[in-house]
C-alpha positions as CSV (number, residue, x, y, z in Angstrom):
1,M,113.4,112.1,100.6
2,L,112.2,114.0,103.6
3,A,113.2,117.2,101.8
4,M,111.2,116.1,98.8
5,V,108.2,115.3,100.8
6,A,108.4,118.6,102.7
7,G,108.6,120.5,99.3
8,M,105.6,118.8,98.0
9,L,103.2,119.1,101.1
10,V,104.3,122.7,101.8
11,L,104.5,124.4,98.3
12,G,101.7,122.2,96.8
13,P,98.9,123.4,98.9
14,A,100.3,126.9,99.2
15,R,100.3,127.1,95.4
16,A,96.8,125.7,94.9
17,A,95.6,128.2,97.5
18,L,97.1,131.1,95.8
19,G,95.5,129.8,92.4
20,T,92.2,129.7,94.1
21,A,92.5,133.0,95.5
22,L,93.5,134.4,92.0
23,G,90.6,132.5,90.6
24,L,92.9,130.3,88.2
25,A,91.6,127.2,86.6
26,P,93.0,123.8,88.1
27,A,96.1,122.8,86.1
28,S,95.9,120.1,83.7
29,P,97.4,116.7,84.5
30,G,100.6,117.6,82.7
31,V,101.3,121.0,84.1
32,G,100.4,119.4,87.5
33,A,103.1,116.7,87.2
34,L,105.6,119.3,86.2
35,L,104.5,121.6,89.2
36,M,104.7,118.6,91.4
37,A,108.3,117.9,90.3
38,T,109.2,121.6,90.9
39,D,107.8,121.5,94.4
40,M,110.0,118.5,95.3
41,S,112.9,119.7,93.4
42,I,112.8,123.1,95.4
43,G,112.7,121.1,98.6
44,M,115.7,118.9,97.7
45,A,117.7,121.8,96.3
46,V,117.2,123.9,99.4
47,W,118.3,121.1,101.6
48,M,121.3,120.1,99.3
49,A,122.5,123.8,99.2
50,Y,122.1,123.9,103.1
51,R,124.3,120.8,103.4
52,G,126.9,122.4,101.1
53,H,126.6,120.5,98.0
54,S,127.8,122.2,94.7
55,T,125.6,123.6,92.2
56,T,126.5,120.9,89.7
57,L,125.4,118.1,92.2
58,I,122.1,120.0,92.8
59,G,121.6,120.6,89.1
60,E,122.0,116.9,88.2
61,M,119.6,115.7,91.2
62,V,116.9,118.3,89.9
63,L,117.4,117.2,86.3
64,A,117.0,113.4,87.6
65,M,113.7,114.5,89.3
66,Y,112.4,116.3,86.2
67,A,113.5,113.8,83.6
68,P,110.9,110.9,84.4
69,V,108.3,113.5,84.4
70,L,109.2,114.9,81.0
71,L,109.6,111.3,79.7
72,L,106.2,110.0,80.7
73,L,104.7,113.4,79.8
74,A,105.5,112.5,76.1
75,G,103.5,109.3,76.6
76,H,100.6,111.2,78.3
77,R,100.4,113.6,75.4
78,A,100.4,110.8,72.9
79,G,97.6,109.1,74.7
80,L,99.4,106.3,76.0
81,L,99.2,107.1,79.7
82,D,96.2,108.4,81.5
83,A,96.6,111.1,84.3
84,D,96.7,108.7,87.1
85,L,99.4,106.6,85.4
86,L,101.4,109.8,84.8
87,L,101.7,110.8,88.3
88,V,102.2,107.4,89.8
89,G,104.7,106.4,87.2
90,A,106.7,109.7,87.8
91,H,107.0,109.0,91.5
92,L,108.2,105.5,90.8
93,V,110.6,106.4,88.1
94,M,111.9,109.3,90.0
95,V,113.5,107.3,92.8
96,P,115.8,105.1,90.6
97,A,116.7,108.2,88.5
98,M,117.7,110.1,91.7
99,A,119.7,107.0,92.9
100,A,121.5,106.9,89.6
101,A,122.5,110.6,90.0
102,L,123.7,109.9,93.6
103,L,125.8,106.8,92.7
104,R,127.4,108.7,89.9
105,R,129.0,110.9,92.3
106,R,128.9,108.6,95.3
107,A,132.1,109.8,97.0
108,E,131.0,113.3,97.0
109,Y,127.6,112.3,98.6
110,V,129.3,110.1,101.2
111,R,132.0,112.6,102.4
112,H,130.0,116.0,102.3
113,P,133.4,117.6,101.9
114,D,132.0,121.1,101.7
115,A,129.3,120.5,104.7
116,R,128.8,124.0,106.3
117,P,129.3,124.2,110.2
118,A,125.8,125.2,110.5
119,V,125.0,121.5,109.8
120,R,126.2,120.7,113.2
121,H,123.8,123.2,115.0
122,P,122.0,121.5,117.7
123,L,118.5,122.0,116.2
124,V,119.8,120.5,112.9
125,R,121.1,117.6,114.9
126,L,117.8,117.2,116.6
127,V,115.8,117.3,113.2
128,A,118.2,114.6,111.8
129,H,118.2,112.3,114.7
130,R,114.1,112.5,115.0
131,W,113.7,112.2,111.1
132,P,111.0,109.4,111.5
133,T,108.9,112.0,113.5
134,G,109.5,114.6,110.9
135,L,108.5,112.1,108.2
136,A,105.3,111.1,110.1
137,L,104.3,114.7,110.6
138,L,104.6,115.4,107.0
139,L,102.8,112.4,105.8
140,T,99.9,113.4,108.0
141,A,100.0,117.0,107.5
142,D,96.6,117.1,105.7
143,S,94.9,115.2,108.4
144,W,95.0,118.3,110.5
145,T,93.5,120.6,107.7
146,T,90.9,117.9,106.6
147,P,90.1,115.6,109.6
148,G,88.6,112.4,108.4
149,L,87.1,109.2,109.5
150,L,88.5,105.7,109.0
151,G,86.7,102.5,108.9
152,A,86.9,99.7,111.5
153,Y,88.9,97.7,109.0
154,T,91.8,99.9,109.2
155,L,92.6,98.7,112.7
156,L,93.6,95.4,111.2
157,V,96.4,97.2,109.4
158,L,98.2,97.9,112.9
159,P,99.0,94.4,114.2
160,V,99.3,92.8,110.4
161,G,102.2,95.4,109.8
162,Y,104.1,94.3,112.8
163,L,103.6,90.5,111.8
164,V,104.8,91.2,108.2
165,I,107.7,93.1,109.1
166,G,108.6,90.8,111.9
167,T,108.5,87.7,109.5
168,L,110.7,89.6,107.0
169,R,113.0,90.4,109.9
170,R,113.1,86.9,111.2
171,Q,112.2,87.9,114.7
172,W,110.2,84.9,115.8
173,G,113.3,83.1,117.1
174,A,113.3,85.6,120.0
175,P,111.3,84.3,123.2
176,G,107.8,85.9,123.4
177,N,108.0,87.9,120.2
178,L,105.6,85.9,118.2
179,R,103.2,85.4,121.2
180,L,103.1,89.0,121.7
181,Q,102.2,89.8,118.1
182,L,99.4,87.3,118.1
183,V,98.0,88.8,121.2
184,G,98.1,92.2,119.4
185,L,96.4,90.7,116.4
186,A,93.7,89.3,118.6
187,G,93.1,92.6,120.6
188,W,92.9,94.9,117.5
189,S,91.0,92.4,115.4
190,T,88.4,92.1,118.5
191,L,88.2,96.0,118.6
192,A,87.6,96.2,114.9
193,L,84.9,93.5,115.1
194,V,83.2,95.4,118.0
195,A,83.3,98.7,116.2
196,A,81.9,97.2,112.9
197,L,78.9,95.6,114.9
198,V,78.3,98.9,116.8
199,G,78.3,101.1,113.9
200,G,77.7,104.8,113.9
201,A,79.5,107.3,115.8
202,A,80.5,104.9,118.4
203,A,82.3,102.9,116.0
204,Y,84.5,105.8,114.9
205,W,85.2,106.6,118.5
206,L,86.4,103.1,119.0
207,V,88.6,103.3,115.9
208,G,90.1,106.6,117.1
209,L,90.8,105.0,120.5
210,G,92.3,102.0,118.7
211,W,94.7,104.2,116.8
212,L,95.9,106.0,120.0
213,V,96.3,102.8,121.9
214,H,98.4,101.5,119.2
215,A,100.9,104.4,119.7
216,A,101.6,103.2,123.1
217,W,102.1,99.8,121.4
218,D,104.6,101.5,119.1
219,L,106.5,103.3,122.1
220,F,106.9,99.9,123.7
221,H,108.6,98.3,120.7
222,H,110.7,101.5,120.1
223,R,112.0,101.3,123.8
224,T,112.6,97.6,123.6
225,R,113.9,97.3,120.2
226,R,111.6,94.3,119.5
227,V,110.4,93.2,116.2
228,V,110.5,96.2,114.1
229,P,113.3,98.8,113.6
230,R,113.1,101.7,115.9
231,A,112.6,104.2,113.1
232,Y,109.5,102.3,111.9
233,A,108.2,102.3,115.6
234,E,108.8,105.9,116.0
235,C,107.2,107.0,112.6
236,C,104.3,104.8,113.3
237,A,103.7,106.0,116.7
238,V,103.4,109.6,115.4
239,I,101.1,108.7,112.6
240,D,98.8,106.7,115.2
241,V,98.7,109.7,117.5
242,V,97.7,112.0,114.6
243,L,95.1,109.8,113.1
244,G,93.6,109.0,116.5
245,I,93.3,112.6,117.4
246,T,92.1,113.8,114.1
247,I,89.3,111.1,113.9
248,M,88.1,112.4,117.2
249,V,88.3,115.9,116.0
250,A,86.2,114.9,112.9
251,L,83.7,113.5,115.2
252,L,83.5,116.6,117.4
253,T,83.3,119.0,114.5
254,A,80.7,116.8,112.4
Protein backbone atom coordinates (compact mmCIF):
# COMPACT_ATOMS: atom_id res chain seq x y z
CA MET A 1 0.00 0.00 0.00
CA LEU A 2 2.87 2.34 0.78
CA ALA A 3 4.39 1.64 -2.63
CA MET A 4 1.04 2.39 -4.29
CA VAL A 5 0.69 5.69 -2.48
CA ALA A 6 4.29 6.57 -3.35
CA GLY A 7 3.65 5.88 -7.01
CA MET A 8 0.51 8.01 -7.02
CA LEU A 9 2.01 10.94 -5.11
CA VAL A 10 5.33 10.99 -6.96
CA LEU A 11 4.35 10.13 -10.52
CA GLY A 12 0.96 11.88 -10.58
CA PRO A 13 2.21 15.42 -9.88
CA ALA A 14 5.27 14.88 -12.10
CA ARG A 15 3.06 13.79 -14.99
CA ALA A 16 0.68 16.72 -14.41
CA ALA A 17 3.57 19.19 -14.35
CA LEU A 18 4.94 17.76 -17.58
CA GLY A 19 1.52 18.00 -19.22
CA THR A 20 1.22 21.64 -18.15
CA ALA A 21 4.70 22.43 -19.46
CA LEU A 22 3.82 20.86 -22.81
CA GLY A 23 0.50 22.68 -22.95
CA LEU A 24 -1.57 19.51 -22.93
CA ALA A 25 -5.25 19.65 -21.98
CA PRO A 26 -6.26 18.04 -18.67
CA ALA A 27 -7.10 14.36 -18.98
CA SER A 28 -10.72 13.26 -19.09
CA PRO A 29 -12.04 11.43 -16.00
CA GLY A 30 -11.71 8.06 -17.70
CA VAL A 31 -8.15 8.67 -18.84
CA GLY A 32 -7.35 10.17 -15.45
CA ALA A 33 -8.53 7.01 -13.69
CA LEU A 34 -6.35 4.87 -15.95
CA LEU A 35 -3.36 7.14 -15.36
CA MET A 36 -3.95 6.92 -11.60
CA ALA A 37 -3.98 3.11 -11.83
CA THR A 38 -0.77 3.29 -13.88
CA ASP A 39 0.98 5.46 -11.29
CA MET A 40 0.03 3.09 -8.47
CA SER A 41 0.86 0.00 -10.53
CA ILE A 42 4.34 1.31 -11.28
CA GLY A 43 5.00 1.95 -7.60
CA MET A 44 3.74 -1.53 -6.68
CA ALA A 45 5.61 -3.26 -9.52
CA VAL A 46 8.92 -1.60 -8.67
CA TRP A 47 8.66 -2.62 -5.01
CA MET A 48 7.57 -6.18 -5.83
CA ALA A 49 10.47 -6.54 -8.28
CA TYR A 50 12.86 -5.23 -5.64
CA ARG A 51 11.52 -7.80 -3.19
CA GLY A 52 12.26 -10.52 -5.71
CA HIS A 53 8.74 -11.46 -6.77
CA SER A 54 8.29 -13.19 -10.11
CA THR A 55 6.97 -11.41 -13.18
CA THR A 56 3.87 -13.63 -12.91
CA LEU A 57 3.01 -12.32 -9.46
CA ILE A 58 3.74 -8.75 -10.51
CA GLY A 59 1.55 -9.13 -13.59
CA GLU A 60 -1.33 -10.56 -11.56
CA MET A 61 -1.15 -7.73 -9.04
CA VAL A 62 -1.03 -5.07 -11.75
CA LEU A 63 -4.02 -6.71 -13.42
CA ALA A 64 -5.87 -6.65 -10.10
CA MET A 65 -5.21 -2.91 -9.91
CA TYR A 66 -6.39 -2.20 -13.45
CA ALA A 67 -9.42 -4.49 -13.53
CA PRO A 68 -11.64 -2.41 -11.18
CA VAL A 69 -10.84 0.76 -13.15
CA LEU A 70 -11.70 -0.89 -16.47
CA LEU A 71 -14.89 -2.37 -15.02
CA LEU A 72 -16.12 0.93 -13.58
CA LEU A 73 -14.95 2.81 -16.65
CA ALA A 74 -17.51 0.87 -18.67
CA GLY A 75 -20.21 2.12 -16.30
CA HIS A 76 -18.87 5.65 -16.57
CA ARG A 77 -18.91 5.57 -20.37
CA ALA A 78 -22.49 4.26 -20.23
CA GLY A 79 -23.50 7.25 -18.08
CA LEU A 80 -24.16 5.17 -14.95
CA LEU A 81 -21.29 6.67 -12.91
CA ASP A 82 -20.06 10.23 -12.68
CA ALA A 83 -16.37 11.13 -12.46
CA ASP A 84 -16.27 11.20 -8.65
CA LEU A 85 -17.89 7.79 -8.31
CA LEU A 86 -15.51 6.41 -10.89
CA LEU A 87 -12.42 7.46 -8.93
CA VAL A 88 -13.78 6.61 -5.48
CA GLY A 89 -15.14 3.28 -6.66
CA ALA A 90 -11.85 2.37 -8.33
CA HIS A 91 -9.97 2.96 -5.08
CA LEU A 92 -12.47 0.96 -3.04
CA VAL A 93 -12.73 -2.04 -5.37
CA MET A 94 -9.00 -2.13 -6.01
CA VAL A 95 -8.18 -3.24 -2.45
CA PRO A 96 -10.29 -6.45 -2.41
CA ALA A 97 -9.12 -7.22 -5.96
CA MET A 98 -5.51 -7.02 -4.81
CA ALA A 99 -6.31 -9.08 -1.73
CA ALA A 100 -7.78 -11.77 -3.99
CA ALA A 101 -4.61 -11.80 -6.09
CA LEU A 102 -2.51 -12.08 -2.94
CA LEU A 103 -4.59 -14.87 -1.39
CA ARG A 104 -4.49 -16.80 -4.65
CA ARG A 105 -0.75 -17.28 -4.10
CA ARG A 106 -0.62 -16.74 -0.37
CA ALA A 107 2.31 -19.12 0.21
CA GLU A 108 4.53 -17.24 -2.23
CA TYR A 109 3.72 -13.87 -0.66
CA VAL A 110 4.32 -15.14 2.86
CA ARG A 111 7.65 -16.89 2.22
CA HIS A 112 9.26 -14.45 -0.25
CA PRO A 113 11.42 -17.37 -1.44
CA ASP A 114 13.32 -15.28 -3.97
CA ALA A 115 13.85 -12.20 -1.81
CA ARG A 116 17.11 -10.57 -2.75
CA PRO A 117 19.93 -9.97 -0.27
CA ALA A 118 19.57 -6.23 -0.89
CA VAL A 119 16.33 -6.37 1.07
CA ARG A 120 18.41 -6.87 4.20
CA HIS A 121 20.29 -3.63 3.60
CA PRO A 122 20.25 -1.48 6.78
CA LEU A 123 18.56 1.40 4.94
CA VAL A 124 15.80 -0.91 3.71
CA ARG A 125 15.32 -2.30 7.21
CA LEU A 126 15.10 1.24 8.56
CA VAL A 127 12.45 2.21 6.00
CA ALA A 128 10.49 -0.98 6.71
CA HIS A 129 10.67 -0.39 10.46
CA ARG A 130 9.61 3.25 10.17
CA TRP A 131 6.82 2.64 7.64
CA PRO A 132 4.27 4.72 9.64
CA THR A 133 6.56 7.73 9.26
CA GLY A 134 6.95 7.08 5.55
CA LEU A 135 3.21 6.74 5.09
CA ALA A 136 2.57 9.98 6.99
CA LEU A 137 5.12 11.87 4.88
CA LEU A 138 3.53 10.60 1.69
CA LEU A 139 0.03 11.49 2.86
CA THR A 140 1.12 15.04 3.69
CA ALA A 141 3.45 15.59 0.72
CA ASP A 142 1.13 18.13 -0.90
CA SER A 143 0.99 20.15 2.32
CA TRP A 144 4.56 21.33 1.68
CA THR A 145 3.88 22.43 -1.89
CA THR A 146 0.49 24.01 -1.18
CA PRO A 147 0.33 24.91 2.53
CA GLY A 148 -3.21 25.48 3.68
CA LEU A 149 -5.13 26.72 6.70
CA LEU A 150 -7.33 24.45 8.80
CA GLY A 151 -10.39 25.51 10.75
CA ALA A 152 -10.66 25.38 14.53
CA TYR A 153 -13.05 22.42 14.33
CA THR A 154 -10.22 20.21 13.04
CA LEU A 155 -8.69 20.25 16.52
CA LEU A 156 -11.63 18.12 17.70
CA VAL A 157 -10.52 15.30 15.39
CA LEU A 158 -7.36 14.83 17.47
CA PRO A 159 -8.85 13.76 20.83
CA VAL A 160 -11.94 12.11 19.32
CA GLY A 161 -9.74 9.79 17.27
CA TYR A 162 -8.05 8.49 20.41
CA LEU A 163 -11.38 8.00 22.17
CA VAL A 164 -12.83 6.04 19.25
CA ILE A 165 -9.76 3.83 18.85
CA GLY A 166 -9.47 3.31 22.59
CA THR A 167 -13.10 2.22 22.73
CA LEU A 168 -12.68 -0.21 19.85
CA ARG A 169 -9.54 -1.65 21.46
CA ARG A 170 -11.21 -1.83 24.90
CA GLN A 171 -8.51 0.23 26.57
CA TRP A 172 -10.58 1.80 29.31
CA GLY A 173 -10.01 -1.03 31.76
CA ALA A 174 -6.42 0.10 32.27
CA PRO A 175 -6.13 2.59 35.16
CA GLY A 176 -6.01 6.21 34.06
CA ASN A 177 -6.48 5.64 30.33
CA LEU A 178 -10.01 7.01 30.02
CA ARG A 179 -9.31 9.88 32.42
CA LEU A 180 -6.29 10.90 30.39
CA GLN A 181 -8.26 10.91 27.13
CA LEU A 182 -11.06 12.95 28.65
CA VAL A 183 -8.49 15.50 29.81
CA GLY A 184 -7.19 15.62 26.24
CA LEU A 185 -10.72 16.05 24.89
CA ALA A 186 -11.33 18.95 27.28
CA GLY A 187 -8.01 20.58 26.41
CA TRP A 188 -8.31 20.51 22.64
CA SER A 189 -12.01 21.36 22.76
CA THR A 190 -11.17 24.44 24.81
CA LEU A 191 -8.44 25.41 22.36
CA ALA A 192 -10.83 24.94 19.43
CA LEU A 193 -13.45 27.10 21.17
CA VAL A 194 -10.93 29.86 21.90
CA ALA A 195 -9.72 29.80 18.29
CA ALA A 196 -13.29 30.02 17.01
CA LEU A 197 -14.03 32.98 19.28
CA VAL A 198 -10.80 34.82 18.47
CA GLY A 199 -11.06 34.43 14.71
CA GLY A 200 -8.71 35.87 12.12
CA ALA A 201 -5.04 35.05 11.85
CA ALA A 202 -4.75 34.49 15.60
CA ALA A 203 -7.19 31.60 15.33
CA TYR A 204 -5.05 29.88 12.70
CA TRP A 205 -1.94 30.34 14.85
CA LEU A 206 -3.77 28.59 17.69
CA VAL A 207 -4.84 25.80 15.36
CA GLY A 208 -1.28 25.29 14.14
CA LEU A 209 -0.05 25.26 17.73
CA GLY A 210 -2.74 22.74 18.64
CA TRP A 211 -1.58 20.34 15.92
CA LEU A 212 2.05 20.67 16.99
CA VAL A 213 1.24 20.07 20.65
CA HIS A 214 -0.74 16.99 19.71
CA ALA A 215 2.44 15.54 18.19
CA ALA A 216 3.90 15.48 21.71
CA TRP A 217 0.70 13.73 22.85
CA ASP A 218 1.25 11.12 20.13
CA LEU A 219 4.88 10.56 21.13
CA PHE A 220 3.85 10.04 24.75
CA HIS A 221 1.39 7.34 23.71
CA HIS A 222 3.95 5.85 21.34
CA ARG A 223 6.49 5.46 24.13
CA THR A 224 4.04 4.25 26.77
CA ARG A 225 2.12 1.98 24.34
CA ARG A 226 -1.16 3.28 25.72
CA VAL A 227 -4.61 3.40 24.12
CA VAL A 228 -3.59 3.31 20.42
CA PRO A 229 -1.25 1.07 18.41
CA ARG A 230 2.30 2.40 18.22
CA ALA A 231 2.11 2.57 14.43
CA TYR A 232 -0.92 4.87 14.66
CA ALA A 233 0.78 7.11 17.23
CA GLU A 234 3.91 7.39 15.08
CA CYS A 235 1.99 8.15 11.89
CA CYS A 236 -0.23 10.65 13.69
CA ALA A 237 2.75 12.43 15.24
CA VAL A 238 4.37 13.04 11.86
CA ILE A 239 1.10 14.22 10.31
CA ASP A 240 0.52 16.58 13.24
CA VAL A 241 3.99 18.11 12.90
CA VAL A 242 3.67 18.58 9.15
CA LEU A 243 0.21 20.16 9.38
CA GLY A 244 1.20 22.37 12.30
CA ILE A 245 4.28 23.67 10.50
CA THR A 246 2.59 24.13 7.12
CA ILE A 247 -0.30 26.05 8.71
CA MET A 248 2.25 28.46 10.13
CA VAL A 249 4.07 28.61 6.77
CA ALA A 250 0.77 29.47 5.09
CA LEU A 251 0.24 32.27 7.60
CA LEU A 252 3.73 33.69 7.10
CA THR A 253 3.49 33.60 3.30
CA ALA A 254 -0.11 34.89 3.03
